[in-house]
C-alpha positions in Angstrom: -73.9 12.8 1.0 -75.2 16.1 2.4 -78.9 16.6 2.1 -80.3 20.2 2.3 -84.0 20.9 2.7 -85.7 24.2 3.1 -89.1 24.3 4.7 -90.9 27.5 3.9 -94.2 28.0 5.8 -94.2 31.8 5.7 -92.7 34.3 3.4 -91.6 36.2 6.5 -88.9 33.6 7.1 -87.0 34.6 3.9 -84.4 37.4 4.0 -85.9 40.6 3.1 -82.9 42.9 2.6 -80.4 42.7 -0.3 -77.5 42.0 2.1 -79.6 39.2 3.6 -80.2 37.6 0.2 -76.5 37.7 -0.6 -75.6 36.1 2.7 -78.2 33.4 2.2 -76.8 32.6 -1.3 -73.3 32.3 0.0 -74.4 29.8 2.7 -76.2 27.7 0.1 -73.2 27.6 -2.2 -70.8 26.8 0.6 -72.9 23.8 1.6 -73.4 22.5 -2.0 -69.7 23.0 -3.1 -68.3 19.8 -1.5 -71.0 17.7 -3.3 -70.2 19.3 -6.7 -66.5 18.6 -6.2 -67.2 15.0 -5.3 -69.2 14.5 -8.5 -66.5 16.1 -10.7 -63.5 14.3 -9.2 -62.0 12.0 -11.9 -61.2 8.4 -11.1 -57.6 7.8 -10.4 -55.6 6.5 -13.4 -54.7 2.9 -13.6 -51.0 1.9 -13.7 -49.1 1.6 -17.0 -47.9 -1.8 -18.1 -44.7 -2.3 -20.1 -44.6 -5.3 -22.4 -41.2 -6.7 -23.3 -40.4 -9.3 -26.1 -37.9 -11.8 -24.8 -36.3 -13.3 -27.9 -34.7 -16.3 -26.4 -37.3 -17.0 -23.7 -40.2 -17.2 -26.3 -42.2 -15.0 -24.0 -43.6 -11.5 -23.4 -43.0 -10.1 -19.9 -45.5 -7.7 -18.5 -44.2 -5.2 -15.9 -46.5 -3.1 -13.7 -44.9 0.3 -13.7 -46.6 1.3 -10.4 -45.2 -1.6 -8.4 -42.1 -2.2 -10.6 -42.7 -5.9 -10.6 -43.5 -8.5 -13.3 -47.3 -9.0 -13.4 -47.3 -11.8 -16.0 -45.0 -13.8 -18.2 -46.9 -14.7 -21.4 -45.7 -17.6 -23.6 -45.7 -16.8 -27.4 -44.4 -18.4 -30.5 -40.7 -19.0 -31.0 -38.4 -16.0 -31.3 -40.4 -12.9 -30.6 -38.7 -10.0 -32.2 -41.1 -7.1 -32.4 -44.2 -6.0 -30.4 -46.7 -3.4 -31.7 -49.8 -1.9 -30.1 -52.8 -2.1 -32.5 -54.4 1.3 -32.7 -57.8 1.9 -31.0 -57.8 -1.5 -29.4 -56.4 -3.3 -26.3 -54.4 -5.7 -28.5 -50.6 -6.2 -29.0 -49.2 -8.0 -32.0 -46.0 -9.9 -31.3 -43.9 -10.8 -34.4 -41.8 -13.9 -34.2 -38.9 -15.2 -36.2 -40.8 -18.5 -36.7 -43.3 -16.6 -38.9 -46.3 -16.1 -36.7 -48.0 -13.2 -35.0 -49.2 -13.8 -31.4 -52.1 -11.5 -30.5 -52.1 -10.5 -26.8 -55.1 -8.7 -25.2 -54.8 -6.6 -22.0 -55.7 -6.2 -19.2 -56.5 -10.0 -19.5 -52.8 -10.6 -20.4 -53.3 -13.7 -22.6 -52.8 -14.8 -26.2 -56.2 -14.9 -28.0 -55.0 -16.0 -31.4 -52.0 -16.8 -33.5 -51.8 -15.6 -37.1 -49.6 -17.4 -39.6 -47.5 -15.1 -41.7 -45.1 -17.5 -43.4 -41.6 -18.9 -42.8 -40.6 -15.6 -41.1 -42.1 -12.3 -39.9 -40.5 -8.9 -39.9 -41.5 -5.3 -39.5 -45.2 -5.0 -39.0 -47.1 -1.7 -39.4 -50.8 -0.9 -38.9 -53.2 1.3 -40.9 -54.2 4.4 -38.9 -57.6 2.8 -37.9 -56.0 -0.5 -36.9 -58.1 -2.5 -39.3 -55.3 -3.6 -41.5 -51.7 -4.7 -40.9 -48.8 -5.2 -43.2 -45.9 -7.4 -42.4 -42.9 -8.8 -44.3 -41.9 -12.4 -44.8 -38.2 -12.1 -46.0 -37.7 -15.9 -46.1 -40.6 -16.3 -48.6 -39.8 -13.0 -50.3 -43.3 -11.6 -49.8 -45.4 -9.0 -48.1 -48.4 -10.1 -46.2 -51.7 -8.2 -45.8 -53.6 -9.0 -42.5 -57.3 -8.2 -42.1 -57.4 -7.6 -38.3 -61.2 -7.2 -38.2 -62.7 -9.9 -40.3 -60.1 -12.5 -39.6 -59.8 -13.5 -43.3 -56.9 -15.5 -44.6 -53.9 -13.2 -45.2 -53.2 -12.0 -48.7 -49.6 -12.7 -49.7 -47.8 -10.9 -52.5 -44.5 -12.2 -53.9 -41.9 -9.5 -54.6 -39.3 -11.9 -56.1 -36.7 -10.6 -53.7 -35.9 -10.3 -50.0 -37.9 -7.4 -48.4 -36.2 -5.9 -45.3 -38.1 -2.8 -44.1 -41.5 -1.3 -44.6 -43.3 2.1 -44.2 -46.8 3.2 -44.8 -47.3 6.7 -46.2 -49.3 9.0 -43.9 -52.3 9.0 -46.3 -52.5 5.3 -45.9 -52.4 4.6 -49.6 -48.8 3.5 -50.4 -46.5 0.9 -48.9 -42.8 1.5 -49.5 -40.5 -1.6 -49.0 -36.7 -1.6 -49.0 -34.8 -4.5 -50.6 -31.2 -4.7 -49.5 -30.3 -7.4 -52.0 -31.6 -5.5 -55.1 -30.7 -2.1 -53.7 -34.1 -0.7 -54.5 -37.5 0.4 -53.1 -40.8 -1.1 -54.1 -44.1 0.9 -54.0 -47.3 -1.0 -53.5 -50.9 0.1 -53.3 -51.9 -0.5 -49.6 -55.5 -1.3 -50.7 -55.0 -3.7 -53.7 -51.4 -4.7 -53.3 -50.7 -3.6 -56.9 -47.1 -2.8 -57.7 -47.0 0.9 -58.4 -43.3 1.2 -59.2 -39.7 0.5 -58.3 -36.6 2.7 -58.0 -32.9 1.9 -57.4 -31.3 3.7 -54.4 -28.0 3.2 -52.6 -26.3 0.1 -51.4 -28.0 -1.9 -48.6 -31.3 0.1 -48.2 -32.7 -0.5 -44.8 -34.8 1.6 -42.4 -37.4 4.0 -43.8 -39.2 7.1 -42.6 -42.0 9.1 -44.3 -42.8 12.8 -44.0 -46.0 13.2 -41.9 -47.5 15.1 -44.8 -46.7 15.3 -48.5 -45.2 12.5 -50.6 -41.6 11.9 -49.6 -39.8 9.0 -47.9 -36.2 8.6 -46.8 -34.2 5.4 -46.7 -30.9 4.6 -44.9 -28.4 3.2 -47.4 -26.7 1.1 -44.7 -23.7 0.1 -46.9 -22.9 3.7 -47.8 -22.5 6.9 -45.9 -25.7 8.4 -47.1 -29.5 8.4 -47.0 -31.8 8.8 -50.1 -34.9 10.9 -50.5 -37.6 9.6 -52.8 -40.9 11.1 -54.1 -43.6 8.5 -53.5 -46.1 9.5 -56.2 -43.6 9.5 -59.1 -41.1 7.0 -57.5 -38.3 9.4 -58.4 -35.1 10.1 -56.5 -35.0 13.6 -55.1 -31.6 13.6 -53.5 -28.7 11.6 -52.0 -27.7 13.1 -48.7 -24.1 12.4 -47.6 -23.9 12.1 -43.8 -20.2 11.0 -43.4 -21.0 7.6 -41.7 -23.1 4.5 -42.4 -26.7 5.0 -41.2 -28.3 2.3 -39.0 -31.5 3.9 -37.7 -33.8 6.8 -38.7 -36.3 8.8 -36.6 -38.6 11.5 -38.0 -39.4 14.5 -35.8 -43.2 14.7 -35.2 -43.5 17.9 -37.2 -41.5 16.4 -40.1 -38.9 19.1 -40.1 -35.9 17.0 -39.2 -34.6 13.4 -39.3 -32.2 12.0 -36.7 -29.9 9.4 -38.2 -27.9 7.1 -36.0 -24.7 5.5 -37.1 -23.7 2.4 -35.0 -20.2 2.1 -36.5 -19.6 5.8 -36.4 -20.9 6.3 -32.9 -22.6 9.5 -34.1 -26.0 11.1 -34.8 -26.6 13.2 -37.9 -29.5 15.7 -38.0 -30.9 16.2 -41.5 -33.2 18.9 -42.7 -36.1 17.0 -44.2 -37.4 20.0 -46.1 -34.1 20.9 -47.9 -32.4 17.5 -47.9 -29.2 18.6 -46.3 -27.2 18.0 -43.2 -27.7 20.4 -40.3 -25.3 19.0 -37.8 -23.3 15.9 -36.8 -23.2 15.1 -33.0 -21.2 12.5 -31.2 -23.2 9.7 -29.5 -22.2 7.0 -27.2 -20.7 3.7 -28.4 -22.9 2.0 -31.0 -26.2 4.0 -30.8 -28.9 1.5 -31.5 -32.3 3.0 -30.8 -34.0 6.3 -30.3 -37.3 7.7 -29.2 -38.7 11.3 -29.1 -41.4 12.9 -27.0 -44.6 14.2 -28.7 -43.5 17.8 -28.7 -40.2 17.0 -30.4 -38.0 18.8 -27.9 -36.4 15.8 -26.1 -34.7 12.9 -27.8 -33.5 9.7 -26.0 -30.8 7.6 -27.5 -29.8 4.1 -26.4 -26.1 3.3 -26.8 -25.8 -0.5 -27.0 -22.0 -0.4 -26.8 -21.6 1.3 -23.4 -25.0 0.8 -21.8 -25.9 4.5 -21.6 -29.1 6.5 -22.4 -28.5 10.0 -23.7 -31.1 12.7 -23.2 -30.8 15.4 -25.8 -32.3 18.9 -25.9 -33.3 19.0 -29.6 -33.7 22.7 -30.0 -30.4 23.7 -28.4 -28.5 20.6 -29.5 -27.3 19.9 -26.0 -26.9 16.6 -24.2 -28.8 17.1 -20.9 -27.7 13.8 -19.4 -26.0 10.5 -20.0 -27.5 7.8 -17.7 -26.0 4.4 -17.2 -29.0 2.0 -17.7 -27.4 -1.4 -18.2 -25.2 -3.4 -20.5 -26.7 -3.4 -24.0 -29.9 -1.3 -24.3 -31.6 -2.1 -27.7 -35.1 -0.8 -27.4 -36.9 2.2 -25.8 -40.5 3.0 -24.9 -41.9 6.2 -23.3 -44.9 6.0 -21.1 -47.9 7.9 -22.6 -47.5 10.6 -20.0 -43.8 10.8 -20.9 -42.7 10.7 -17.2 -40.9 7.4 -17.5 -38.7 5.6 -20.1 -38.6 1.8 -20.4 -35.2 0.4 -21.6 -34.9 -3.2 -22.9 -31.4 -4.5 -22.2 -30.6 -7.4 -24.5 -27.4 -8.6 -22.8 -28.6 -8.2 -19.2 -32.0 -9.7 -19.7 -33.6 -6.8 -17.9 -35.9 -3.8 -18.3 -34.5 -0.6 -16.9 -37.0 2.1 -15.7 -35.8 5.7 -15.9 -37.4 8.9 -14.7 -37.3 11.5 -17.5 -37.4 14.7 -15.5 -34.7 14.9 -14.3 -33.2 11.9 -16.1 -32.4 9.2 -13.6 -32.4 5.4 -13.3 -35.1 4.2 -10.9 -34.5 0.4 -11.1 -33.8 -2.6 -13.3 -36.1 -5.6 -13.5 -35.1 -9.1 -14.7 -37.6 -10.0 -17.5 -36.2 -12.9 -19.5 -33.6 -14.0 -22.0 -32.6 -11.4 -24.6 -35.3 -8.7 -24.5 -35.2 -7.0 -27.8 -38.3 -4.8 -28.0 -40.7 -3.0 -25.6 -44.0 -1.1 -25.7 -46.1 0.8 -23.1 -49.7 1.3 -24.2 -52.2 3.6 -22.6 -54.1 3.3 -19.3 -55.1 -0.2 -18.4 -58.6 -0.5 -16.9 -58.3 -3.3 -14.3 -61.7 -2.9 -12.7 
């Protein structure tokens, strides 16, 4: 630290002219500037960690994205299939086929508790504040309400059918659940669990997305070549949108203007206008597109093609494929780092996590993580101090 002291014993020692005062001020600022810069300099960011659910290894691999090495291999319940970061916390919820949720905390990298859902567990979503979670138990034909704060016993509601997919409306009030056996959607109160309504849609309703505002959801009719738009407050069908191939995955653009519909069997991607419920464009994809993720601004889309091992980078505004990067054998899940500089790619067949640079798109390395990695997530900065 630089210490500056001025000893004034006589006013005659101070500069008397205006130019002298200016020079004196510059000297003081020059000496003090380094100290001010030191005080304002932010602490260096900690490395991101990628968490990968290994379905056949019954584990979650933690990869340090600074060193590109496995930091920990965390045992969880049998058959981890989905991993979700709980909002506003340093917790990860790992869903397993065996019907439990293993809760991992970081940076400690350990399981703190195990929550029993039922005979199975599928498709967990959180409320915006992270206090409540909703998860399906298809084997027991029920939806389960988890209190993440108080640790109360879960509330289980029977639907009398086999729920497949779930979405929470942006206002946090309504749960919409697709049922592929009954070809319908159920609407439940997110607070009370009361059944609000039910509507028949197309055959094999599966993945769902909701507009970020308003009261409208879209469901992929996986056994038909269309998606269906439904108004959530009245539970009325608004339109059936023909897309020319069977949909397998849906992604809503952050501003809600467009939906990107993947077709695994058709090896294509359909862009749907979410305001007017019509098809804008159909683009070819790689073989068996399986997963997609978009950056926050909505101008770049990444598509994992499970059939040929490639990752497509798409300029959304100009509808141009910027790159097709070979990333492995069977990529099934994608996760962007919060700064969007890197893309983590879970390769189910190769048992590895590929790390790609996003600008320009390029493969950096692949890291063996376990048997059959099926999902990945990269939460925010980890404080390891």
